[in-house]
TORKEGU-464049 format. One record per residue (C-alpha): residue number from 0; residue in one letter; y, z, x. Coordinates in Angstrom, 3 decimals. Last residue first. Example, Ala and Ser with C-alpha at 12.3 -4.5 7.8 and 13.67 -1.06 7.14 Angstrom:
% residues 2
+-----+-----+----------+----------+----------+
!   n ! res !        y !        z !        x !
+-----+-----+----------+----------+----------+
!   1 !   S !   -1.060 !    7.140 !   13.670 !
!   0 !   A !   -4.500 !    7.800 !   12.300 !
+-----+-----+----------+----------+----------+
% end
This chain:
% residues 126
+-----+-----+----------+----------+----------+
!   n ! res !        y !        z !        x !
+-----+-----+----------+----------+----------+
! 125 !   R !  -15.067 !  -11.192 !  -24.536 !
! 124 !   L !  -17.990 !   -8.780 !  -24.655 !
! 123 !   T !  -19.921 !   -9.687 !  -27.758 !
! 122 !   Q !  -22.493 !   -6.960 !  -27.827 !
! 121 !   S !  -26.288 !   -7.000 !  -27.647 !
! 120 !   P !  -26.296 !   -7.780 !  -23.923 !
! 119 !   R !  -25.095 !   -4.321 !  -22.854 !
! 118 !   D !  -26.496 !   -4.079 !  -19.344 !
! 117 !   A !  -24.568 !   -7.182 !  -18.373 !
! 116 !   L !  -21.397 !   -5.233 !  -19.136 !
! 115 !   L !  -21.949 !   -2.820 !  -16.323 !
! 114 !   R !  -22.737 !   -5.648 !  -13.881 !
! 113 !   E !  -19.635 !   -7.497 !  -15.002 !
! 112 !   L !  -17.551 !   -4.376 !  -14.382 !
! 111 !   A !  -18.918 !   -3.925 !  -10.879 !
! 110 !   G !  -18.171 !   -7.522 !   -9.985 !
! 109 !   L !  -14.706 !   -7.339 !  -11.461 !
! 108 !   V !  -13.887 !   -4.108 !   -9.569 !
! 107 !   A !  -15.343 !   -5.554 !   -6.372 !
! 106 !   E !  -13.069 !   -8.579 !   -6.697 !
! 105 !   P !  -10.041 !   -6.234 !   -6.776 !
! 104 !   D !  -11.111 !   -4.664 !   -3.491 !
! 103 !   F !  -10.746 !   -0.889 !   -3.707 !
! 102 !   P !   -8.591 !    1.576 !   -1.848 !
! 101 !   K !  -10.028 !    3.680 !   -3.259 !
! 100 !   I !  -13.821 !    4.129 !   -3.603 !
!  99 !   L !  -15.775 !    2.317 !   -6.286 !
!  98 !   A !  -18.276 !    3.841 !   -8.645 !
!  97 !   D !  -21.107 !    2.976 !  -11.077 !
!  96 !   T !  -22.701 !    4.423 !  -14.151 !
!  95 !   S !  -20.887 !    7.695 !  -14.533 !
!  94 !   G !  -22.208 !   10.109 !  -17.139 !
!  93 !   P !  -21.811 !   13.220 !  -15.062 !
!  92 !   V !  -19.533 !   12.703 !  -12.069 !
!  91 !   A !  -20.726 !   14.192 !   -8.807 !
!  90 !   K !  -23.826 !   12.011 !   -8.309 !
!  89 !   I !  -21.904 !    8.848 !   -9.115 !
!  88 !   A !  -19.121 !    9.845 !   -6.761 !
!  87 !   E !  -21.434 !   10.599 !   -3.859 !
!  86 !   D !  -23.268 !    7.257 !   -4.439 !
!  85 !   P !  -19.922 !    5.401 !   -4.363 !
!  84 !   T !  -19.216 !    6.728 !   -0.904 !
!  83 !   N !  -16.593 !    8.871 !    0.717 !
!  82 !   Y !  -15.427 !   10.791 !   -2.387 !
!  81 !   R !  -12.003 !   11.762 !   -3.670 !
!  80 !   G !  -10.435 !    8.315 !   -3.505 !
!  79 !   T !  -11.651 !    7.372 !   -6.952 !
!  78 !   I !  -12.634 !    4.531 !   -9.243 !
!  77 !   V !  -15.377 !    5.539 !  -11.649 !
!  76 !   L !  -17.012 !    2.722 !  -13.660 !
!  75 !   I !  -18.371 !    4.197 !  -16.896 !
!  74 !   P !  -20.943 !    2.565 !  -19.117 !
!  73 !   I !  -20.891 !    3.542 !  -22.819 !
!  72 !   H !  -24.503 !    4.360 !  -23.874 !
!  71 !   P !  -23.943 !    8.113 !  -23.394 !
!  70 !   A !  -21.550 !    8.294 !  -26.330 !
!  69 !   E !  -20.820 !   11.856 !  -27.414 !
!  68 !   E !  -22.623 !   13.922 !  -24.754 !
!  67 !   K !  -22.129 !   11.641 !  -21.713 !
!  66 !   L !  -18.721 !   10.837 !  -23.198 !
!  65 !   T !  -17.662 !   14.457 !  -22.921 !
!  64 !   A !  -18.976 !   14.704 !  -19.296 !
!  63 !   A !  -17.159 !   11.515 !  -18.326 !
!  62 !   V !  -13.919 !   12.673 !  -19.901 !
!  61 !   E !  -14.249 !   16.066 !  -18.282 !
!  60 !   W !  -14.790 !   14.529 !  -14.831 !
!  59 !   G !  -11.817 !   12.182 !  -15.435 !
!  58 !   S !   -9.678 !   15.277 !  -16.039 !
!  57 !   T !   -8.345 !   16.513 !  -19.356 !
!  56 !   G !   -4.717 !   17.266 !  -18.507 !
!  55 !   P !   -3.448 !   14.801 !  -15.954 !
!  54 !   I !   -5.656 !   12.293 !  -14.141 !
!  53 !   N !   -7.593 !   12.694 !  -10.981 !
!  52 !   L !  -10.956 !   11.128 !  -11.823 !
!  51 !   D !   -9.882 !    7.515 !  -12.404 !
!  50 !   L !  -12.031 !    5.809 !  -15.019 !
!  49 !   I !  -12.780 !    2.168 !  -15.813 !
!  48 !   L !  -14.549 !    2.456 !  -19.113 !
!  47 !   A !  -16.937 !    0.061 !  -20.849 !
!  46 !   A !  -17.614 !   -1.840 !  -24.067 !
!  45 !   P !  -15.056 !    0.386 !  -25.822 !
!  44 !   E !  -15.631 !    2.419 !  -28.985 !
!  43 !   E !  -12.723 !    2.343 !  -31.364 !
!  42 !   A !  -11.001 !    5.492 !  -32.686 !
!  41 !   R !  -13.247 !    7.940 !  -30.739 !
!  40 !   V !  -12.801 !    5.975 !  -27.528 !
!  39 !   L !   -9.010 !    5.808 !  -27.973 !
!  38 !   E !   -8.774 !    9.606 !  -28.581 !
!  37 !   L !  -11.002 !   10.252 !  -25.578 !
!  36 !   A !   -8.700 !    8.220 !  -23.385 !
!  35 !   A !   -5.518 !    9.869 !  -24.755 !
!  34 !   A !   -6.944 !   13.241 !  -23.939 !
!  33 !   G !   -7.963 !   12.170 !  -20.424 !
!  32 !   N !   -4.591 !   10.842 !  -19.314 !
!  31 !   S !   -2.806 !    7.621 !  -18.601 !
!  30 !   A !   -4.668 !    5.479 !  -21.145 !
!  29 !   C !   -5.030 !    1.710 !  -21.249 !
!  28 !   Q !   -6.537 !   -0.805 !  -23.633 !
!  27 !   V !   -7.948 !   -4.090 !  -22.558 !
!  26 !   R !   -9.390 !   -7.241 !  -24.131 !
!  25 !   H !  -11.546 !   -9.165 !  -21.688 !
!  24 !   G !  -11.200 !  -12.694 !  -20.391 !
!  23 !   A !  -11.472 !  -12.211 !  -16.637 !
!  22 !   A !   -7.698 !  -12.483 !  -16.425 !
!  21 !   E !   -7.549 !   -9.526 !  -18.850 !
!  20 !   V !   -9.686 !   -7.408 !  -16.444 !
!  19 !   L !   -7.649 !   -8.291 !  -13.402 !
!  18 !   L !   -4.235 !   -7.792 !  -15.117 !
!  17 !   Q !   -5.289 !   -4.480 !  -16.637 !
!  16 !   L !   -6.649 !   -3.299 !  -13.264 !
!  15 !   L !   -3.363 !   -4.135 !  -11.525 !
!  14 !   A !   -1.230 !   -2.625 !  -14.258 !
!  13 !   Q !   -3.328 !    0.661 !  -14.170 !
!  12 !   I !   -3.091 !    0.710 !  -10.384 !
!  11 !   A !    0.693 !    0.309 !  -10.450 !
!  10 !   P !    1.174 !    2.762 !  -13.333 !
!   9 !   E !   -0.836 !    5.559 !  -11.559 !
!   8 !   D !   -2.314 !    7.731 !  -14.359 !
!   7 !   D !   -5.549 !    5.842 !  -14.647 !
!   6 !   V !   -7.884 !    5.264 !  -17.609 !
!   5 !   I !   -8.701 !    1.621 !  -18.249 !
!   4 !   L !  -10.666 !    1.032 !  -21.505 !
!   3 !   I !  -12.411 !   -2.298 !  -21.727 !
!   2 !   Y !  -12.509 !   -3.811 !  -25.175 !
!   1 !   P !  -15.066 !   -4.812 !  -27.816 !
!   0 !   M !  -14.057 !   -7.601 !  -30.175 !
+-----+-----+----------+----------+----------+
% end
């Protein structure tokens, strides 16, 4: 069963996102840094990523750029406080599909994730 990969180095945000996504019926894996995220993706491809940009080591920008080259079909939802609007974030992050600005509404995360997954109808998502 495909999973959703959550990449965030803040334990409270990671836990909140995991709770939300699991409550929506999806399997979840989490990574706290970019290197761990890429390792998980290469071991088992996720249905989508929820990606913070400011993570230790390999940044979220680098993760997105790497996945744009290696697996451009994986949708990426960027969650960041670095930009003022989602459009700014999407333009600034290669490979991103959608973006939410921190602080984010938990329901907005689920809505964005469902839109990303709807674009991958050939996979069993739950």
